[in-house]
GUFI-555063 format. One record per residue (C-alpha): residue number from 1; x, y, z. Coordinates in pm, whole numbers, m for minus. Example, Ala and Ser with C-alpha at 12.3 -4.5 7.8 and 13.67 -1.06 7.14 Angstrom:
+------+--------+--------+--------+
: resi :      u :      v :      w :
+------+--------+--------+--------+
:    1 :   1230 :   m450 :    780 :
:    2 :   1367 :   m106 :    714 :
+------+--------+--------+--------+
end
This chain:
+------+--------+--------+--------+
: resi :      u :      v :      w :
+------+--------+--------+--------+
:    1 : m11194 :  m2429 : m11460 :
:    2 : m11182 :  m2747 : m11261 :
:    3 : m11490 :  m2965 : m11276 :
:    4 : m11672 :  m3009 : m10947 :
:    5 : m11853 :  m3331 : m10864 :
:    6 : m12131 :  m3398 : m10619 :
:    7 : m12123 :  m3593 : m10296 :
:    8 : m12414 :  m3770 : m10133 :
:    9 : m12452 :  m3768 :  m9754 :
:   10 : m12572 :  m4055 :  m9538 :
:   11 : m12662 :  m4096 :  m9173 :
:   12 : m12379 :  m4086 :  m8921 :
:   13 : m12200 :  m4416 :  m8860 :
:   14 : m12149 :  m4556 :  m8507 :
:   15 : m11849 :  m4432 :  m8311 :
:   16 : m11590 :  m4653 :  m8147 :
:   17 : m11638 :  m4656 :  m7772 :
:   18 : m11444 :  m4820 :  m7495 :
:   19 : m11585 :  m4999 :  m7190 :
:   20 : m11777 :  m4759 :  m6972 :
:   21 : m11876 :  m4543 :  m7268 :
:   22 : m11543 :  m4365 :  m7326 :
:   23 : m11565 :  m4215 :  m7672 :
:   24 : m11239 :  m4254 :  m7865 :
:   25 : m11350 :  m4069 :  m8176 :
:   26 : m11544 :  m3748 :  m8134 :
:   27 : m11805 :  m3683 :  m8403 :
:   28 : m11720 :  m3376 :  m8608 :
:   29 : m11900 :  m3199 :  m8888 :
:   30 : m11688 :  m3177 :  m9201 :
:   31 : m11735 :  m3059 :  m9558 :
:   32 : m11635 :  m3277 :  m9851 :
:   33 : m11589 :  m3170 : m10212 :
:   34 : m11503 :  m3347 : m10533 :
:   35 : m11288 :  m3119 : m10747 :
:   36 : m11136 :  m3269 : m11059 :
:   37 : m10987 :  m3600 : m10949 :
:   38 : m10956 :  m3498 : m10584 :
:   39 : m11182 :  m3549 : m10283 :
:   40 : m11124 :  m3253 : m10051 :
:   41 : m11218 :  m3212 :  m9685 :
:   42 : m11255 :  m2911 :  m9459 :
:   43 : m11277 :  m2964 :  m9082 :
:   44 : m11176 :  m2780 :  m8763 :
:   45 : m10996 :  m2916 :  m8454 :
:   46 : m11013 :  m2612 :  m8220 :
:   47 : m10930 :  m2824 :  m7913 :
:   48 : m10563 :  m2822 :  m8018 :
:   49 : m10524 :  m2450 :  m7945 :
:   50 : m10793 :  m2331 :  m7706 :
:   51 : m10771 :  m1968 :  m7597 :
:   52 : m10828 :  m2079 :  m7238 :
:   53 : m10525 :  m2311 :  m7255 :
:   54 : m10282 :  m2087 :  m7069 :
:   55 :  m9973 :  m2293 :  m7149 :
:   56 : m10046 :  m2306 :  m7522 :
:   57 : m10115 :  m1932 :  m7541 :
:   58 :  m9805 :  m1848 :  m7337 :
:   59 :  m9595 :  m2054 :  m7575 :
:   60 :  m9736 :  m1870 :  m7877 :
:   61 :  m9688 :  m1527 :  m7721 :
:   62 :  m9328 :  m1618 :  m7631 :
:   63 :  m9242 :  m1671 :  m7998 :
:   64 :  m9189 :  m2046 :  m7960 :
:   65 :  m9289 :  m2238 :  m8271 :
:   66 :  m9590 :  m2464 :  m8219 :
:   67 :  m9628 :  m2770 :  m8442 :
:   68 :  m9963 :  m2927 :  m8517 :
:   69 :  m9961 :  m3271 :  m8676 :
:   70 : m10271 :  m3409 :  m8843 :
:   71 : m10300 :  m3774 :  m8946 :
:   72 : m10590 :  m3822 :  m9188 :
:   73 : m10737 :  m4160 :  m9279 :
:   74 : m11015 :  m4227 :  m9527 :
:   75 : m11224 :  m4539 :  m9465 :
:   76 : m11492 :  m4719 :  m9657 :
:   77 : m11774 :  m4826 :  m9426 :
:   78 : m11749 :  m5194 :  m9337 :
:   79 : m11374 :  m5216 :  m9394 :
:   80 : m11114 :  m5211 :  m9119 :
:   81 : m10817 :  m5081 :  m9316 :
:   82 : m10799 :  m4726 :  m9452 :
:   83 : m10833 :  m4657 :  m9821 :
:   84 : m10588 :  m4367 :  m9795 :
:   85 : m10374 :  m4204 :  m9524 :
:   86 : m10219 :  m3861 :  m9539 :
:   87 : m10034 :  m3620 :  m9312 :
:   88 : m10062 :  m3244 :  m9278 :
:   89 :  m9818 :  m3043 :  m9066 :
:   90 :  m9891 :  m2687 :  m8955 :
:   91 :  m9647 :  m2452 :  m8781 :
:   92 :  m9761 :  m2135 :  m8605 :
:   93 :  m9518 :  m1881 :  m8462 :
:   94 :  m9503 :  m1517 :  m8358 :
:   95 :  m9242 :  m1315 :  m8547 :
:   96 :  m9135 :  m1040 :  m8302 :
:   97 :  m8931 :   m856 :  m8565 :
:   98 :  m9216 :   m813 :  m8811 :
:   99 :  m9482 :   m825 :  m8538 :
:  100 :  m9701 :  m1083 :  m8702 :
:  101 :  m9791 :  m1450 :  m8674 :
:  102 :  m9672 :  m1692 :  m8941 :
:  103 :  m9880 :  m2002 :  m9021 :
:  104 :  m9702 :  m2251 :  m9246 :
:  105 :  m9886 :  m2555 :  m9383 :
:  106 :  m9710 :  m2859 :  m9527 :
:  107 :  m9936 :  m3102 :  m9712 :
:  108 :  m9834 :  m3412 :  m9904 :
:  109 :  m9812 :  m3352 : m10277 :
:  110 :  m9826 :  m2973 : m10246 :
:  111 :  m9575 :  m2696 : m10194 :
:  112 :  m9568 :  m2546 :  m9843 :
:  113 :  m9782 :  m2236 :  m9798 :
:  114 :  m9734 :  m1944 :  m9560 :
:  115 :  m9995 :  m1703 :  m9432 :
:  116 :  m9942 :  m1398 :  m9211 :
:  117 : m10169 :  m1257 :  m8942 :
:  118 : m10148 :   m959 :  m8710 :
:  119 : m10426 :  m1095 :  m8489 :
:  120 : m10339 :  m1403 :  m8284 :
:  121 : m10694 :  m1540 :  m8284 :
:  122 : m10710 :  m1529 :  m8663 :
:  123 : m10380 :  m1714 :  m8684 :
:  124 : m10509 :  m1982 :  m8447 :
:  125 : m10823 :  m2033 :  m8656 :
:  126 : m10605 :  m2082 :  m8964 :
:  127 : m10382 :  m2330 :  m8782 :
:  128 : m10659 :  m2554 :  m8646 :
:  129 : m10854 :  m2567 :  m8972 :
:  130 : m10780 :  m2831 :  m9233 :
:  131 : m10898 :  m2627 :  m9528 :
:  132 : m10978 :  m2830 :  m9841 :
:  133 : m10706 :  m3085 :  m9781 :
:  134 : m10686 :  m3371 : m10028 :
:  135 : m10809 :  m3702 :  m9891 :
:  136 : m10783 :  m3922 : m10200 :
:  137 : m10812 :  m3944 : m10576 :
:  138 : m11178 :  m3963 : m10675 :
:  139 : m11088 :  m4210 : m10949 :
:  140 : m10957 :  m4451 : m10685 :
:  141 : m11295 :  m4464 : m10504 :
:  142 : m11613 :  m4649 : m10593 :
:  143 : m11927 :  m4452 : m10667 :
:  144 : m12286 :  m4484 : m10555 :
:  145 : m12469 :  m4508 : m10220 :
:  146 : m12334 :  m4857 : m10157 :
:  147 : m11979 :  m4719 : m10133 :
:  148 : m11994 :  m4503 :  m9820 :
:  149 : m11681 :  m4329 :  m9692 :
:  150 : m11582 :  m4135 :  m9382 :
:  151 : m11261 :  m3984 :  m9249 :
:  152 : m11082 :  m3994 :  m8916 :
:  153 : m10831 :  m3735 :  m8800 :
:  154 : m10583 :  m3754 :  m8514 :
:  155 : m10453 :  m3407 :  m8435 :
:  156 : m10158 :  m3347 :  m8202 :
:  157 :  m9989 :  m3039 :  m8063 :
:  158 :  m9610 :  m3068 :  m8046 :
:  159 :  m9597 :  m3448 :  m8078 :
:  160 :  m9284 :  m3644 :  m7994 :
:  161 :  m9348 :  m3935 :  m8228 :
:  162 :  m9475 :  m3970 :  m8584 :
:  163 :  m9664 :  m4237 :  m8771 :
:  164 :  m9919 :  m4315 :  m8500 :
:  165 : m10170 :  m4429 :  m8760 :
:  166 :  m9943 :  m4678 :  m8935 :
:  167 : m10118 :  m5017 :  m8946 :
:  168 :  m9975 :  m5297 :  m8737 :
:  169 :  m9746 :  m5540 :  m8917 :
:  170 :  m9907 :  m5861 :  m9033 :
:  171 : m10257 :  m5719 :  m9027 :
:  172 : m10442 :  m5790 :  m9348 :
:  173 : m10756 :  m5658 :  m9512 :
:  174 : m11091 :  m5724 :  m9353 :
:  175 : m11456 :  m5642 :  m9396 :
:  176 : m11771 :  m5634 :  m9190 :
:  177 : m11841 :  m5684 :  m8825 :
:  178 : m11593 :  m5970 :  m8793 :
:  179 : m11317 :  m5710 :  m8788 :
:  180 : m11477 :  m5474 :  m8538 :
:  181 : m11270 :  m5600 :  m8243 :
:  182 : m10948 :  m5563 :  m8442 :
:  183 : m11036 :  m5207 :  m8544 :
:  184 : m11133 :  m5122 :  m8187 :
:  185 : m10810 :  m5263 :  m8047 :
:  186 : m10604 :  m5067 :  m8298 :
:  187 : m10776 :  m4741 :  m8210 :
:  188 : m10735 :  m4802 :  m7837 :
:  189 : m10362 :  m4849 :  m7892 :
:  190 : m10339 :  m4540 :  m8113 :
:  191 : m10527 :  m4326 :  m7863 :
:  192 : m10315 :  m4437 :  m7568 :
:  193 :  m9986 :  m4383 :  m7755 :
:  194 : m10102 :  m4047 :  m7889 :
:  195 : m10204 :  m3903 :  m7555 :
:  196 :  m9868 :  m4000 :  m7408 :
:  197 :  m9659 :  m3843 :  m7684 :
:  198 :  m9801 :  m3492 :  m7732 :
:  199 :  m9906 :  m3187 :  m7534 :
:  200 : m10260 :  m3232 :  m7667 :
:  201 : m10431 :  m3500 :  m7876 :
:  202 : m10772 :  m3491 :  m8043 :
:  203 : m10923 :  m3783 :  m8237 :
:  204 : m11233 :  m3725 :  m8450 :
:  205 : m11455 :  m3907 :  m8697 :
:  206 : m11635 :  m3705 :  m8961 :
:  207 : m12012 :  m3703 :  m8964 :
:  208 : m12216 :  m3753 :  m9173 :
:  209 : m12047 :  m4002 :  m9404 :
:  210 : m12052 :  m3945 :  m9781 :
:  211 : m12048 :  m4122 : m10116 :
:  212 : m11957 :  m4013 : m10469 :
:  213 : m12265 :  m3960 : m10682 :
:  214 : m12263 :  m4177 : m10997 :
:  215 : m12199 :  m3991 : m11319 :
+------+--------+--------+--------+
end
């Protein structure tokens, strides 16, 4: 049996906002777990496949394969560069021959998984949920309430480009409020590029933040 650790929760951290109050990162409730040497996260991004999105639903019903790309970044509060970045790719498609939906998930460091659903809504729920995805190795993170972490996720439906979260060249490590403008500028650039290169883009920041309880 894998040993489970405990995570402490802290108050939500401020969100990045543009001039005029435009919110770049939507707050989103998420669940974090420490299992063995892994920190796992579960979070939903339903905006990627809304039932009222006629074009998205028509594409699914027509047996076209829909690709959902998730870029996950784990940050320590007060630092501008991510501690860890990972990618999860999910494909959802109607199989007219077997009359079922296929949801395939590809996650770094794990073998692809396939799940099958007769009901379209159930398949959509599975596709828009990051279910216990690995964020980082617990042994690579500091413990205690002074080491607070949070995650950001950029989700895209049928994106054209990849690697939107790759840091800019020549940008070094930084801490504290002196780097706030740099972080803000990076996220503005990411958000603009993302919305121009996919059918749908959602950017979230998990809330509340968490820390690893000392052992």
